[in-house]
Backbone as JSON, one array per atom type, in Angstrom:
{
  "sequence": "XXXXXXXXXXXXXXXXXXXXXXXXXXXXXXXXXXXXXXXXXXXXXXXXXXXXXXXXXXXXXXXXXXXXXXXXXXXXXXXXXXXXXXXXXXXXXXXXXXXXXXXXXXXXXXXXXXXXXXXXXXXXXXXXXXXXXXXXXXXXXXXXXXXXXXXXXXXXXXXXXXXXXXXXXXXXXXXXXXXXXXXXXXXXXXXXXXXXXXXXXXXXXXXXXXXXXXXXXXXXXXXXXXXXXXXXXXXXXXXXXXXXXXXXXX",
  "N": [[2.01, 22.67, 9.45], [-0.15, 21.94, 11.42], [-0.72, 19.26, 10.17], [2.25, 18.31, 10.62], [1.74, 18.0, 13.6], [0.1, 16.42, 13.77], [0.61, 13.89, 12.43], [3.0, 13.52, 14.18], [1.37, 12.86, 16.95], [0.11, 10.71, 16.23], [2.52, 9.16, 15.67], [2.72, 8.85, 18.12], [1.11, 7.76, 19.66], [0.77, 5.21, 18.76], [3.47, 3.98, 19.25], [3.27, 3.99, 22.11], [1.79, 1.86, 22.14], [2.95, -0.63, 21.24], [5.69, -2.48, 20.09], [5.79, -5.34, 18.53], [9.0, -7.42, 18.89], [9.33, -9.74, 17.31], [10.2, -11.34, 14.33], [9.27, -13.65, 13.17], [6.72, -14.75, 13.24], [4.02, -12.47, 12.38], [1.91, -11.17, 14.86], [-0.84, -12.11, 16.04], [-2.19, -10.68, 18.09], [-4.56, -8.06, 19.39], [-5.21, -4.42, 19.67], [-7.71, -3.52, 20.15], [-10.63, -5.22, 19.66], [-13.01, -4.93, 19.56], [-13.66, -2.32, 18.49], [-11.76, -2.28, 16.48], [-13.77, -4.27, 14.39], [-15.67, -2.88, 14.51], [-15.13, -1.11, 12.9], [-14.22, -2.36, 10.49], [-17.09, -2.94, 9.55], [-17.74, -0.9, 9.12], [-16.3, 0.12, 6.82], [-16.76, -1.8, 5.04], [-19.82, -0.49, 4.66], [-18.81, 1.36, 3.16], [-17.53, 0.51, 0.55], [-19.38, -1.16, -0.43], [-21.56, 0.72, -0.71], [-19.93, 2.75, -2.37], [-16.77, 2.52, -3.18], [-17.18, -0.11, -4.57], [-19.37, 0.13, -6.25], [-17.89, 2.45, -8.4], [-16.11, 0.99, -9.11], [-17.18, -1.16, -10.7], [-17.98, 0.68, -12.73], [-15.65, 1.2, -13.88], [-14.31, -0.86, -14.84], [-16.12, -1.24, -17.06], [-14.69, 0.62, -18.56], [-12.79, 0.99, -21.26], [-10.18, -1.56, -22.17], [-7.14, -0.48, -22.61], [-7.69, 2.03, -21.38], [-7.48, 1.14, -18.27], [-5.72, -0.53, -18.2], [-3.48, 1.12, -18.34], [-4.19, 3.28, -16.42], [-3.39, 1.9, -14.32], [-0.43, 1.13, -15.1], [0.06, 3.77, -14.63], [-0.42, 4.59, -11.72], [1.53, 2.37, -10.42], [3.81, 3.24, -11.07], [4.14, 5.24, -9.9], [4.03, 4.6, -7.26], [6.3, 3.37, -7.09], [8.26, 5.08, -6.99], [8.11, 5.3, -4.35], [9.19, 2.46, -3.44], [12.28, 2.48, -4.0], [13.96, 4.05, -2.0], [13.43, 2.29, 0.36], [14.65, -0.06, -1.08], [17.13, 0.45, -0.76], [17.72, 1.22, 1.86], [17.59, -1.57, 2.72], [19.06, -2.51, 1.79], [19.03, -3.61, -0.51], [20.41, -3.3, -3.02], [20.65, -3.64, -6.02], [17.53, -4.68, -6.66], [17.04, -1.43, -6.12], [18.11, -0.29, -8.37], [16.73, -1.73, -10.4], [14.6, -0.54, -10.08], [14.7, 1.99, -9.83], [15.57, 2.71, -12.51], [13.58, 1.43, -14.12], [11.04, 3.6, -13.44], [12.11, 5.52, -14.31], [12.18, 5.02, -17.03], [9.62, 4.3, -17.83], [8.42, 6.81, -16.87], [9.51, 8.34, -18.89], [9.7, 6.91, -21.78], [7.32, 5.64, -21.45], [5.47, 7.38, -21.42], [4.63, 9.39, -19.12], [4.03, 6.91, -17.14], [2.24, 5.16, -18.25], [2.12, 3.31, -20.05], [4.36, 0.33, -19.98], [7.39, 0.04, -20.39], [9.31, -1.01, -19.39], [9.05, -3.04, -18.59], [9.13, -4.83, -20.15], [11.54, -4.87, -20.8], [12.62, -5.94, -19.02], [13.3, -5.08, -16.2], [12.35, -5.33, -12.58], [10.05, -4.56, -10.78], [9.37, -4.21, -7.65], [7.1, -3.68, -4.87], [8.11, -1.98, -1.99], [7.9, -1.12, 1.08], [8.18, 0.9, 4.42], [6.93, -0.13, 6.35], [7.65, -2.89, 6.01], [10.37, -2.96, 5.12], [11.3, -2.22, 8.31], [10.66, -4.49, 9.08], [12.42, -6.27, 8.0], [14.57, -5.62, 9.63], [13.97, -7.06, 11.72], [12.14, -6.1, 13.23], [8.82, -7.05, 14.29], [5.28, -7.2, 14.08], [3.74, -5.88, 15.82], [0.58, -5.16, 17.97], [-2.7, -6.07, 15.48], [-4.82, -3.68, 13.67], [-7.97, -1.95, 12.79], [-8.15, 0.76, 10.19], [-10.19, 3.61, 9.75], [-11.09, 3.52, 6.12], [-8.76, 3.47, 5.27], [-8.21, 0.68, 5.8], [-7.09, -2.78, 7.05], [-3.93, -2.94, 9.0], [-0.82, -2.92, 11.13], [0.86, -2.05, 14.17], [3.45, -1.58, 13.44], [3.52, -1.4, 10.68], [1.58, 1.1, 10.89], [2.93, 3.04, 12.28], [5.03, 2.8, 9.98], [3.71, 3.88, 7.84], [3.31, 6.34, 8.21], [6.0, 7.56, 8.31], [6.93, 6.93, 5.62], [5.11, 8.71, 4.26], [5.78, 10.75, 5.07], [9.09, 11.29, 4.68], [9.82, 9.55, 3.33], [8.82, 9.1, 0.79], [8.54, 10.38, -2.28], [7.01, 11.38, -4.24], [4.9, 11.96, -2.41], [5.34, 13.96, -0.63], [6.32, 16.02, -2.24], [3.74, 16.81, -2.95], [1.97, 17.37, -0.68], [4.19, 19.11, 0.44], [4.45, 20.58, -0.58], [4.8, 23.76, 0.19], [7.33, 23.7, 1.2], [9.73, 22.79, 0.08], [12.02, 24.07, -2.02], [11.1, 25.68, -5.37], [9.75, 23.81, -6.26], [6.6, 22.69, -6.95], [3.26, 20.96, -5.86], [0.37, 19.48, -5.46], [-2.51, 18.93, -3.14], [-4.75, 17.64, -3.95], [-3.65, 15.79, -6.34], [-2.1, 13.92, -5.02], [-4.14, 12.59, -3.17], [-6.23, 11.98, -5.36], [-4.71, 10.08, -7.06], [-4.25, 8.04, -5.29], [-6.48, 7.35, -5.04], [-7.42, 6.36, -7.45], [-5.78, 4.09, -7.77], [-6.96, 2.86, -5.9], [-9.19, 2.39, -6.83], [-8.5, 0.5, -9.18], [-7.88, -1.61, -8.08], [-9.46, -2.14, -6.58], [-11.09, -3.11, -9.1], [-10.0, -4.71, -10.73], [-10.02, -7.25, -8.84], [-12.66, -7.93, -8.17], [-13.94, -10.55, -8.52], [-12.8, -11.78, -6.64], [-12.87, -10.64, -4.39], [-16.08, -11.07, -3.86], [-15.56, -13.9, -3.72], [-13.77, -14.19, -1.5], [-15.71, -13.28, 0.51], [-17.76, -14.29, 0.36], [-17.52, -17.14, 1.04], [-16.23, -17.09, 3.82], [-16.78, -17.63, 6.81], [-16.24, -16.18, 8.89], [-15.66, -12.69, 8.53], [-14.36, -10.85, 8.95], [-12.02, -12.14, 10.2], [-11.08, -13.89, 8.45], [-9.88, -11.82, 6.74], [-8.09, -10.68, 7.89], [-6.4, -12.83, 8.82], [-5.62, -12.95, 6.02], [-4.14, -10.63, 5.32], [-2.3, -10.76, 7.62], [-0.55, -12.88, 6.75], [0.49, -12.15, 4.13], [1.65, -10.02, 4.55], [4.07, -10.7, 6.17], [5.08, -12.75, 4.25], [6.22, -10.49, 2.3], [7.68, -9.49, 3.02], [9.6, -11.15, 4.18], [10.12, -11.82, 1.36], [9.13, -13.91, -0.02], [6.53, -14.88, -1.14], [4.83, -17.07, -3.58], [2.95, -17.69, -6.38], [0.92, -18.79, -6.68], [-0.17, -18.35, -4.16], [-3.14, -16.27, -2.51], [-2.94, -12.92, -2.05], [-2.28, -10.23, 0.03], [-3.35, -7.28, -1.34], [-2.48, -7.75, -3.71], [-4.88, -9.51, -4.84], [-5.11, -10.42, -7.54], [-2.92, -11.34, -8.55]],
  "CA": [[2.2, 22.73, 11.23], [-1.04, 21.3, 11.7], [-0.1, 18.31, 9.84], [2.96, 17.8, 11.33], [1.6, 17.51, 14.7], [-0.94, 15.32, 13.58], [1.53, 12.54, 12.69], [4.04, 13.27, 15.61], [0.78, 12.31, 17.48], [0.02, 9.43, 15.94], [3.76, 8.34, 15.84], [3.73, 8.59, 20.29], [0.06, 6.96, 20.13], [0.72, 3.54, 18.11], [4.75, 3.69, 19.82], [2.7, 3.26, 23.32], [0.93, 0.57, 21.83], [3.93, -1.16, 21.76], [5.9, -3.26, 18.84], [6.61, -6.64, 18.73], [10.17, -7.69, 18.29], [9.71, -11.12, 16.48], [9.62, -11.18, 12.74], [9.37, -14.73, 11.94], [5.63, -14.59, 12.45], [3.21, -11.97, 12.41], [1.4, -11.42, 15.92], [-2.46, -12.13, 16.14], [-3.02, -9.8, 18.67], [-5.65, -7.08, 18.3], [-5.44, -3.36, 20.5], [-8.54, -3.21, 20.15], [-11.23, -6.29, 18.41], [-14.2, -4.79, 19.2], [-13.48, -1.31, 17.8], [-11.61, -2.54, 14.77], [-14.75, -5.01, 13.62], [-16.59, -2.03, 14.06], [-14.33, 0.15, 11.34], [-14.25, -3.09, 9.69], [-18.19, -3.16, 8.82], [-17.77, 0.61, 8.5], [-15.29, -0.07, 5.41], [-17.89, -2.79, 4.16], [-20.81, -0.55, 3.98], [-18.6, 2.44, 2.19], [-17.02, -0.16, 0.21], [-20.9, -1.45, -0.72], [-22.54, 2.18, -1.75], [-19.09, 3.75, -3.1], [-16.08, 1.68, -3.85], [-17.41, -1.3, -5.75], [-20.09, 0.26, -7.69], [-17.16, 2.6, -8.99], [-15.18, 0.33, -9.42], [-17.8, -1.9, -11.85], [-18.45, 1.47, -13.53], [-14.3, 1.44, -14.16], [-14.45, -1.97, -15.4], [-16.53, -0.95, -18.13], [-13.73, 1.31, -19.38], [-11.83, 0.45, -22.55], [-9.29, -2.24, -21.54], [-5.84, 0.65, -22.77], [-7.72, 2.94, -19.94], [-7.98, 0.79, -17.06], [-4.09, -1.18, -17.67], [-3.03, 2.68, -18.21], [-4.36, 3.78, -15.08], [-2.7, 0.64, -13.07], [0.18, 1.4, -14.78], [0.79, 5.17, -13.74], [-0.43, 4.6, -9.9], [2.77, 1.33, -9.66], [4.68, 3.97, -11.46], [4.08, 6.38, -8.91], [4.69, 3.9, -6.19], [8.19, 2.9, -7.49], [8.95, 6.18, -5.91], [8.75, 4.97, -2.51], [10.45, 1.25, -3.73], [13.63, 3.32, -4.55], [14.2, 4.37, -0.53], [13.08, 1.22, 1.13], [15.6, -1.58, -1.32], [18.04, 0.98, -0.79], [17.27, 0.53, 2.9], [17.31, -2.92, 3.05], [20.69, -2.97, 1.4], [19.06, -4.34, -1.83], [21.19, -2.22, -4.61], [20.2, -4.37, -7.33], [16.43, -4.42, -6.67], [17.34, -0.27, -6.43], [18.34, 0.08, -9.6], [15.68, -2.05, -11.24], [13.06, 0.22, -9.9], [15.24, 3.61, -10.84], [15.19, 2.48, -14.28], [11.81, 1.06, -14.58], [10.47, 5.03, -12.97], [12.7, 6.65, -15.86], [12.12, 4.85, -18.17], [8.36, 4.4, -17.78], [7.81, 7.98, -17.15], [9.67, 9.0, -20.04], [8.92, 6.54, -22.97], [5.88, 5.46, -21.49], [4.5, 8.57, -21.65], [4.15, 9.26, -17.5], [4.12, 6.03, -16.45], [0.88, 5.33, -19.11], [3.11, 2.62, -20.49], [5.23, 0.11, -19.09], [8.03, -0.61, -21.28], [10.92, -1.32, -18.68], [9.12, -4.68, -17.72], [9.58, -5.56, -21.65], [13.36, -4.85, -20.65], [13.19, -7.26, -17.45], [13.49, -4.65, -14.91], [11.65, -5.46, -11.75], [9.03, -3.27, -9.85], [8.76, -4.4, -6.42], [6.85, -2.55, -4.23], [8.4, -1.8, -1.05], [7.59, 0.22, 2.01], [9.08, 1.1, 5.35], [6.83, -1.42, 7.52], [8.5, -4.03, 5.26], [12.02, -2.3, 5.97], [11.45, -2.33, 9.25], [10.62, -5.81, 9.23], [13.13, -7.06, 7.83], [15.53, -5.58, 10.47], [13.32, -7.71, 13.29], [11.02, -5.6, 13.92], [7.9, -7.55, 14.3], [4.48, -6.0, 13.45], [3.18, -5.43, 16.93], [-0.86, -5.72, 17.54], [-3.32, -5.75, 14.41], [-6.28, -3.34, 14.31], [-8.62, -1.57, 10.99], [-8.05, 1.97, 10.3], [-11.21, 3.87, 8.47], [-11.07, 3.52, 4.81], [-7.73, 2.53, 5.01], [-8.31, -0.75, 6.47], [-5.96, -3.46, 8.05], [-2.66, -2.69, 9.33], [-0.37, -3.1, 12.73], [1.26, -1.2, 14.53], [4.96, -1.46, 12.74], [3.01, -0.61, 9.5], [0.68, 2.41, 10.74], [4.67, 3.65, 12.37], [5.62, 2.63, 8.98], [2.64, 4.64, 6.79], [3.3, 7.8, 8.62], [7.28, 7.86, 8.1], [6.89, 6.7, 4.23], [4.26, 9.99, 3.85], [6.43, 12.66, 5.82], [9.79, 11.78, 4.66], [10.52, 8.72, 2.27], [7.66, 8.53, -0.66], [9.18, 11.89, -3.06], [5.39, 12.01, -4.72], [3.75, 12.98, -0.96], [6.04, 15.19, -0.2], [6.14, 17.11, -3.14], [2.09, 16.85, -3.16], [1.64, 17.39, 1.06], [4.59, 19.24, 1.46], [5.38, 21.61, -1.32], [5.76, 24.25, 0.1], [8.39, 23.54, 1.99], [10.48, 22.41, -1.01], [12.16, 25.89, -2.99], [11.15, 25.48, -6.82], [8.8, 22.0, -6.77], [5.37, 22.53, -7.3], [2.55, 20.33, -6.16], [-1.05, 19.67, -5.48], [-2.94, 18.14, -2.42], [-5.93, 16.66, -4.85], [-3.04, 15.36, -6.85], [-1.43, 12.73, -4.36], [-5.69, 11.96, -3.45], [-6.44, 11.22, -6.76], [-3.88, 9.03, -7.42], [-3.97, 7.15, -4.2], [-7.98, 7.14, -5.6], [-7.26, 5.53, -8.52], [-4.89, 3.27, -7.03], [-7.71, 2.05, -4.87], [-10.15, 1.88, -7.43], [-8.25, 0.2, -9.81], [-7.22, -2.23, -7.52], [-10.98, -3.05, -6.57], [-11.84, -3.85, -10.12], [-9.48, -6.25, -10.94], [-10.25, -8.16, -7.92], [-14.0, -7.97, -8.31], [-14.57, -11.68, -8.38], [-11.9, -12.57, -5.41], [-13.83, -10.14, -3.14], [-16.94, -11.23, -3.63], [-15.42, -15.36, -3.27], [-14.01, -14.59, -0.32], [-16.88, -12.48, 1.42], [-18.81, -15.56, 0.14], [-16.61, -18.15, 1.62], [-15.86, -16.88, 5.16], [-17.38, -17.56, 8.04], [-16.32, -14.8, 9.99], [-15.15, -12.16, 7.16], [-13.22, -9.74, 9.65], [-11.06, -12.87, 10.78], [-10.33, -14.19, 7.26], [-9.34, -10.41, 6.11], [-6.91, -10.42, 9.18], [-5.19, -13.25, 8.38], [-4.66, -12.85, 4.66], [-3.13, -9.54, 5.09], [-0.82, -10.5, 8.31], [0.41, -13.82, 6.12], [0.69, -11.5, 2.76], [2.95, -9.0, 4.94], [5.29, -11.71, 6.49], [5.78, -12.85, 2.77], [6.82, -9.74, 1.56], [9.51, -8.89, 4.02], [10.85, -12.27, 3.48], [10.92, -12.1, -0.35], [8.69, -15.23, -0.31], [5.38, -14.96, -1.81], [4.51, -17.16, -4.46], [2.32, -17.23, -7.57], [-0.68, -19.94, -6.5], [-1.43, -18.23, -3.04], [-3.61, -15.35, -2.45], [-1.74, -12.07, -1.47], [-2.88, -8.75, 0.39], [-3.01, -5.69, -2.38], [-2.43, -8.23, -4.9], [-5.08, -10.53, -5.06], [-5.2, -10.86, -8.55], [-1.74, -11.95, -9.42]],
  "C": [[1.31, 21.56, 11.57], [-1.35, 20.06, 11.58], [0.56, 17.37, 10.51], [2.87, 17.59, 12.88], [0.34, 16.46, 14.79], [0.06, 13.87, 13.57], [2.66, 12.16, 13.62], [2.84, 12.5, 16.53], [0.54, 11.03, 17.49], [1.23, 8.48, 16.04], [3.65, 8.0, 17.73], [2.02, 7.51, 20.78], [0.37, 5.2, 19.98], [2.68, 3.24, 18.9], [4.3, 3.22, 21.11], [2.2, 2.22, 23.14], [2.17, -0.64, 22.32], [4.03, -1.95, 20.16], [6.36, -4.41, 18.56], [8.2, -7.09, 17.89], [10.57, -8.64, 17.34], [8.82, -11.41, 15.28], [8.73, -12.52, 12.08], [8.07, -15.58, 12.39], [4.97, -13.37, 13.23], [2.21, -11.78, 13.75], [-0.11, -11.41, 15.22], [-3.04, -11.1, 17.11], [-3.29, -9.0, 18.34], [-5.16, -6.05, 19.61], [-6.68, -3.38, 21.25], [-9.87, -3.83, 19.26], [-12.24, -5.5, 18.48], [-14.27, -3.35, 18.41], [-13.07, -1.78, 15.92], [-12.61, -3.48, 13.75], [-15.82, -3.9, 13.37], [-16.28, -1.02, 12.74], [-14.65, -1.19, 10.44], [-15.82, -3.13, 8.86], [-18.42, -1.64, 8.27], [-17.36, 0.85, 6.87], [-16.35, -0.81, 4.63], [-18.55, -1.76, 3.34], [-19.8, 1.15, 2.93], [-18.21, 1.5, 0.97], [-18.54, -0.82, -1.13], [-21.39, -0.08, -1.5], [-21.2, 2.86, -2.43], [-18.12, 2.88, -3.89], [-16.6, 0.88, -4.92], [-18.12, -1.01, -6.86], [-19.26, 1.33, -8.7], [-16.5, 1.62, -10.08], [-15.59, -0.87, -10.75], [-17.68, -0.87, -12.19], [-16.82, 1.54, -14.63], [-13.8, 0.06, -14.71], [-14.83, -2.61, -16.83], [-15.54, 0.08, -18.99], [-13.36, 0.61, -20.03], [-10.77, -0.32, -21.68], [-7.17, -1.27, -21.65], [-6.11, 1.33, -21.52], [-7.08, 2.34, -18.61], [-5.96, 0.38, -17.05], [-3.17, 0.93, -18.09], [-3.19, 3.17, -16.87], [-3.54, 2.91, -14.25], [-1.14, 0.86, -13.58], [1.08, 2.99, -14.38], [0.91, 5.14, -12.23], [0.68, 3.54, -9.62], [3.84, 2.26, -10.33], [4.92, 5.0, -10.64], [4.88, 5.43, -7.8], [6.11, 3.43, -6.16], [8.59, 4.03, -6.51], [9.41, 6.33, -4.37], [9.42, 3.38, -2.56], [11.5, 1.95, -3.44], [14.15, 3.09, -3.22], [13.79, 3.2, -0.05], [13.9, -0.13, 0.42], [16.74, -0.88, -0.55], [18.46, 0.63, 0.95], [17.68, -0.21, 3.39], [18.25, -3.86, 2.39], [20.3, -3.72, -0.17], [19.53, -3.19, -3.45], [20.86, -2.58, -5.57], [18.72, -4.17, -7.78], [15.86, -2.78, -6.89], [17.26, -0.04, -7.35], [17.45, -0.1, -10.76], [14.43, -0.69, -11.41], [13.22, 1.88, -10.34], [14.86, 3.41, -12.06], [14.03, 2.38, -15.0], [10.62, 2.71, -14.08], [10.86, 5.87, -14.05], [12.46, 6.17, -16.77], [10.54, 4.6, -18.48], [7.9, 5.79, -17.86], [7.91, 8.88, -18.11], [9.41, 8.61, -21.75], [7.88, 5.94, -22.69], [5.08, 6.17, -20.93], [4.13, 8.68, -19.96], [3.86, 8.35, -16.88], [2.27, 5.38, -17.16], [1.57, 3.98, -19.37], [3.73, 1.89, -19.86], [6.27, -0.65, -20.23], [9.44, -1.24, -20.75], [10.13, -2.48, -18.22], [9.15, -5.23, -19.11], [11.39, -5.51, -21.81], [13.81, -5.29, -19.55], [13.4, -6.42, -16.42], [12.11, -4.85, -13.72], [11.33, -3.93, -11.09], [8.56, -3.77, -8.46], [8.39, -4.05, -5.66], [7.13, -2.69, -2.92], [8.27, -0.66, 0.04], [8.04, 0.45, 3.41], [8.43, 0.12, 6.29], [7.66, -2.95, 7.19], [9.85, -3.81, 5.3], [12.04, -2.39, 7.34], [11.47, -3.74, 9.82], [11.29, -6.67, 8.75], [14.74, -6.97, 8.88], [15.06, -6.62, 11.9], [12.31, -7.13, 13.59], [9.52, -6.1, 13.6], [6.28, -6.56, 14.27], [3.51, -5.59, 14.41], [1.22, -6.0, 16.76], [-1.47, -5.12, 16.03], [-4.6, -4.46, 15.19], [-6.61, -2.89, 13.03], [-8.22, -0.16, 11.47], [-9.71, 2.12, 9.18], [-10.72, 4.07, 6.98], [-9.7, 2.71, 4.25], [-7.37, 0.75, 5.01], [-7.14, -1.14, 7.1], [-4.64, -3.07, 8.09], [-1.78, -3.24, 11.02], [0.6, -1.91, 12.92], [2.87, -0.78, 13.8], [4.29, -0.56, 11.7], [2.31, 0.6, 9.66], [2.18, 3.17, 10.88], [4.96, 4.1, 10.96], [5.03, 4.01, 7.73], [3.21, 5.91, 7.29], [5.01, 8.07, 8.23], [7.12, 7.75, 6.47], [6.18, 8.31, 3.74], [5.13, 11.05, 4.13], [7.82, 12.75, 5.57], [10.4, 10.75, 3.11], [9.5, 8.78, 0.62], [7.65, 10.49, -0.97], [7.44, 12.01, -3.6], [4.82, 12.44, -3.2], [4.38, 13.75, -0.56], [5.92, 16.4, -1.24], [4.87, 17.48, -2.87], [1.67, 17.48, -1.82], [2.59, 18.47, 1.45], [5.23, 21.01, 0.16], [5.81, 22.99, -0.86], [6.9, 24.9, 1.43], [9.81, 23.59, 1.2], [10.62, 23.51, -2.02], [11.79, 24.81, -4.59], [10.35, 24.03, -7.28], [7.46, 22.72, -6.32], [4.69, 21.34, -7.05], [1.0, 20.57, -5.46], [-1.33, 18.65, -4.65], [-3.61, 16.97, -3.25], [-4.92, 15.48, -5.8], [-2.6, 13.81, -6.12], [-3.27, 11.97, -4.14], [-6.05, 11.26, -4.14], [-5.4, 10.19, -7.0], [-4.24, 7.79, -6.51], [-5.87, 6.28, -4.54], [-8.09, 6.09, -6.56], [-6.59, 4.03, -8.34], [-5.94, 2.14, -6.11], [-8.74, 1.43, -6.0], [-10.01, 1.05, -8.66], [-7.88, -1.28, -9.44], [-8.78, -3.24, -7.18], [-11.81, -3.4, -7.42], [-11.05, -5.12, -10.27], [-9.5, -7.44, -9.91], [-11.77, -8.41, -7.65], [-14.48, -9.28, -7.54], [-13.92, -12.27, -7.02], [-12.57, -11.76, -4.24], [-15.11, -10.63, -2.95], [-16.48, -13.04, -3.31], [-14.78, -15.33, -1.71], [-15.05, -14.24, 0.88], [-18.07, -14.23, 1.5], [-18.4, -17.04, 0.39], [-15.96, -18.34, 2.85], [-16.91, -17.23, 5.93], [-17.33, -16.95, 8.93], [-15.3, -14.11, 9.14], [-13.89, -11.63, 7.74], [-12.23, -11.1, 9.39], [-10.46, -13.31, 9.28], [-9.19, -12.91, 6.29], [-8.31, -10.57, 6.46], [-6.16, -11.41, 8.83], [-4.57, -13.27, 6.81], [-3.93, -11.68, 4.54], [-2.0, -9.83, 6.27], [-0.06, -11.55, 7.25], [0.77, -13.07, 4.83], [1.79, -10.45, 3.85], [4.17, -9.58, 5.39], [5.79, -11.85, 5.1], [6.76, -11.86, 2.28], [7.73, -9.36, 2.08], [10.03, -9.89, 4.25], [10.79, -12.51, 1.96], [10.34, -13.4, -0.06], [7.37, -15.74, -0.54], [5.45, -15.72, -2.97], [3.27, -17.23, -5.08], [1.1, -17.5, -7.49], [-1.16, -19.27, -4.98], [-1.65, -16.41, -3.36], [-2.77, -14.22, -1.96], [-2.81, -10.48, -0.65], [-2.57, -7.79, -0.34], [-2.52, -6.58, -3.71], [-2.96, -9.97, -5.24], [-5.29, -11.06, -6.35], [-4.11, -11.48, -9.34], [-1.5, -13.28, -9.27]]
}
């Protein structure tokens, strides 16, 4: 009940800020830049003290373990992509994602392996923020969240909707008391999210160091990279030779 009220409050605040209706270019307006810059510095401290050291230790693990971790978290994320593909009218991609999840969960041993890729099944990540974008909803103002990092009003609203209504894994682990004959554990959800963050950070150690070293204003550079990437993902136009937020290593 408390979590539900908190989510309703978050949605009310985000919607009161407003969402731009133009999807052709992500807005660079900020709701509260000074606060966001302060949170950005906090996140940098968290990264320097906790995330980066853990990621460095993770990178020293045998490659099969690291690959298995990445495959597992990616497979879990597919559960969120499936309904968003359908909402965007991408029936073929929804089929690919469903097939990928089923094959990797069974043949791939709970997603530790990725045999679906060898079969040519695409697993393109989608979320409700991207879905809203395809319907013409612009990003709205940009801001930074503690630990979670950069986002926009649209994507912040999308995050709440994803976790409460579309993400099957989140519903099972956070709302197991409302789902008959299905049990889960909140620790499972947090563990998967943490593993995903560490895997991503470990894969992009050099990229993050380069970004920090070559940016006059790291906050502005991160903001630009994030907004460009979100627009590319909405338009499904990201090319392999361009850096992207969330997939810097690709």
